[in-house]
Structures are given as C-alpha cells and as structure tokens.
N, C-alpha and C positions, 0 to 999 in steps of 0.2 A: 392719539394713533390708531384705536381700534375704530374709529370711523372711517379714517384714512384706509386700512386694511378691507374693511366691507367696501368702501368704493371700488377698490382695486379687484375684489372680485368679482364685482357687477360688471367690471368693465370687460373681465375675459370672455373671449368666445364660448359660445354653447355647443357642446360636443353632441352635434346632431348625429342620431341614429334613426336610420330607415329600413324598412322590412323589404326584402327582393323574395318573394314566395312562390310555390307552385303546387299543383295537386296532380296525382297520379291519373285520375278521370275525371273529365268536366261531365261526363255523360254517364247514366246507369240506367240501362233497360231493364224492365222488370218482365221477364217471360213465364212460361209455364213451368219452368224447371228452375226459376231463380230462388236460391237460397241464402242469400246474403252475399255482400263482398266486403274487400278490404281497400280502404282508400290510404294511399301515403300523400303526406303532407310535409313538404321540406322549403327549407328557405334560408336565408341568412340576414344577419344584421351588418348595414352596410354604415360605415363611419366616414366622418370626414377628419376624424383625430383619434391619437389612442384612448381606448376607453379608461374609464376610471377604476381605480384598484377595489373600490367600495362605494357604494354597494354593488352586489354583483346582478350581471344581466340576469334576466327570468323570461321564460317563454310560456304561454298560456294559448292551447289551440281550442277553440270550441266548433261544433259541428251542429246545425240547428235546423228541424225539419220544420216544414209549413206548422202554423200556429191555427187552432180553431178555439171557438167557447166550448164550453161544458158545464155538467151541473154535476157536482158532488153531492150524493146522498147518505146519511148516516142511518144504517138500521141498527134496532134493536128489540130484544124480545120482550113483549108485553102479552100477559097472560098465556104465553106457549106460542103467541104469535108473532113473525116478525113484521115489524112496521118501521116506515120512514120518521124518524124522529127528529131531523136537521137537514139542512138543506144549504147549500154553499155556490153561488153562481161565480164561475170563472171567464173573466172575459178573454182571456186568450192563455193557451197554454202548447207549447210546443209538441206535436206528436213525436220528435225525436230529437234528444240533447245529448250531447256528449262532450265533457270536458277535459283534455288531458293537460298536464303541467309538468313543469320541470322540477317541483317541489311542492310543499303542503300548500294549499290554495291561501289559506287563512294568512299565511307568513309572507307570500309574494304579491298579494293585492288586498288593498287597504278597503275597509266598507264604504267609504264615499266613493271609490273609484268603481267597486263593484254596484252600487247605486246608479253610477254615472253611465256605466258601460252594460248591464245587465249579464255579468260573466258567470256567475254561481246559478245552480240549477234553482233555487227557491226565487232569486231575482228575475226570472224569466216567466212565472206565472202569476198573472195579475188577477189576484180576487178583487169581486167588486160587490159582495155582500155587507162589508162593514161589521161584521159580527166579531165578538169578542174571541171567540175559537175558533177562527178562520183558519189562522196558522196550524189548529190539529188536522184540519179537512185537507189544506196543501201539503202536509207531511204525509198524509195517509196517499195522496194522490201519487208525491214522489216515490213512496215504498211500492206501490202497485206498478209503477212504469219503471222502476229500477229492477224489480223481480221479474219483469218482461223482457228486459234489455233494452227498452225504450229511453231511459236515462243513466246515465253513465257518468262517473267521475272515476279518472285515471290518475292519482297524482303519481310525481315521478316518472311517468311515462314519456316524457318528451327529453329525447337524447340532446342535448347541447356540446358541442365541441368549440374548443378554445374560445370559449363566449361569443361566439359568432354564428358558427353553421348549426342548425338545429332539424330534425325529423322526428315524426312520430305516424303510428298507424291507427287508423279510427275504423272499427268494423262497422258496417250498416248492416243491421238486420234484415230479414227476409220479407217481416211483415211492414215494409215502407209504404208511406203515403205519398202519392204523386205530388211533384211540385219542386221549387227553387231550395236547395239546401245550402245556407248560408256557412261558408267556412271562414272563420276570424282568427286571425293571430294577433296576439299582444305581446309586445316587449315591455317589461317593467324594471324598474329600479326604485329598492325600498319601498314598494309597495303602490308606487304611482306609474301609471300607463305613459310610456315615451312614445311610442309608436303604434298604430294599428293598421291592418289590411285586411280587406274581405275579398273572398272569391266567391264563386256559386256552384253548383253540382247541379245537373239538372235531371230530375230524377221523373220518368215516362213509363206506363205501360208499352208494350210491345208485341208484335203479333197477335195469337189467338186473343192474349189477354187484353190487349187494346180494342180488339173489334170486339169483345163481349163487353167491356167497360162502355165503350161508343153505343154499342145497340142496346145496353139498359138504359143509358141515360138519355138518348136522343128518341128511340122508340120501344119504351117501355112495353107497350102493346105486344108487339112483333115477338120482343125477348120473353114475354110470359109464355106467348103461345109456343115459341120453340122450345123452349124449357119443358113445358107440358108435355111436348109431342115426344121429345128425348127419353123424358120420365117414364112415357107409356111405351116407347119403345123398348125402353131397357126393363121394364118389368115381364113383357110379353116374352122377350128375349130368354130372360131367367126360368119362367114358368116354362116354355118349351126344353130349354135344355134339360131342367127337371125331371120333364114327362119323359123324356127319352133316355134318360138315364135309367129311370124306374122300368121302362119296358125292357 
C-alpha cells in the first residue's frame, strides 16, 4: 500500500507559483546633489491552486551592483613599519549588494540553493588565490563594505501578506557605481527556490557629473588642463579676497 500511496502523490498536479513583480524606479540619475535613493520592490505570488499549509512561502530580494575584480592586501607591523604580508585576488565582487528577506536567511534558503543562485553575500564574492586563509580576506572585505553601506543584510525586512503579496524598500547609497543593478526576487519553500524573477535598474551619471565623467574618460588632457586652470583661478581669487580684506 505504501508504494501505491507514493504513486498517487506523484500523480497529483504540481502547484506552480510564479512571481509578478515591479520596482518603483527603473532608472536612477546621479547628479551633483545626489545623496542616495530608496527603491520600492513589490509583487505577488500567482498560483493555479491553493497554497500548501506547510512549508510556508518565503521571499528573498537581492539588489546587486556591477562587479569588478580587486586585490585584498593584509598589512602587518614589522619592526615598527607597516608592510604587506598577504595578498588575495578577487575575480569578482559586487560594488553594492543588499539582501532583504522575510526571515533568517539560513532558515529559508538551503546551502545548496545558495551555491546555485549565489544569494548570500559571501557567495557573490569569487576569490581565485586558492590560499587556505582566503576566507579571512573575504570576511574582511565584507566587514569593510558593510561598514560603508555597500553590503547589507536585512532579515525580516520583507513584508509578506496572506502568503502572496510582498514588498520591501532597499536604499541605494550616494556612492553608487554606474551600470546595471540586478534586482532578483526568490520564492522559497522549505529552503528550496520555487521561482525567481529578475529586474534591472539603470544607474547613470547625469548633468554636470556626466559631462565631467565623459571629459575625464574621453579627453583626459583637456580635463587636466581645465582642472589646473580652475585651481589657478580659485587660488588667485582666494588670495585677492584675502588681500582686499587686509586693506
């Protein structure tokens, strides 16, 4: 009878759950007075059948900025002088990464699924040195970028209503890097990902910031001459103002 019951369970239709989502802004412009912005991420789980009573639906939202390679160096004091005593090469690390969840991440996402989808902050950093202590370097990178607001883990910050509707806010800092920011939304049950959807937020410099950036990248000589001229004018203006006040 047990094998018959198992066959009957396998014959039952799968309760599909799909994500319908959106973001409050699909474009972010970095101007001279830009000091960060909050992005609203919202959506719903659409089903073709009533949801199961257990395990409960969970939602994970990640926002990932452009990734770049970098080198992490460890400094130690030797004979009163600070020296580089260790180096780890990072093939790819996101310039910004935020994770928002409906519950503790380790409870709602299994390690295997994390390795597959690269959801947690450590799983997004790819070290290539092969050193035994490279985990300590990666942890140091996480601490530094977490302190500056570049890496964030906000557990229990996704509001989930009636096991269907969800929303959360993710604040993008002022020191954003230009490029595409991936917004990923995961639905999980029992630690397994049952659906995933991705949106993109385009972050670009605008106005004077864009003009100066293009000038520095495309015409560095002209940018240097203009910068030198402005510095000379500012220095002359300050000295002239000081001389007039003395008189």
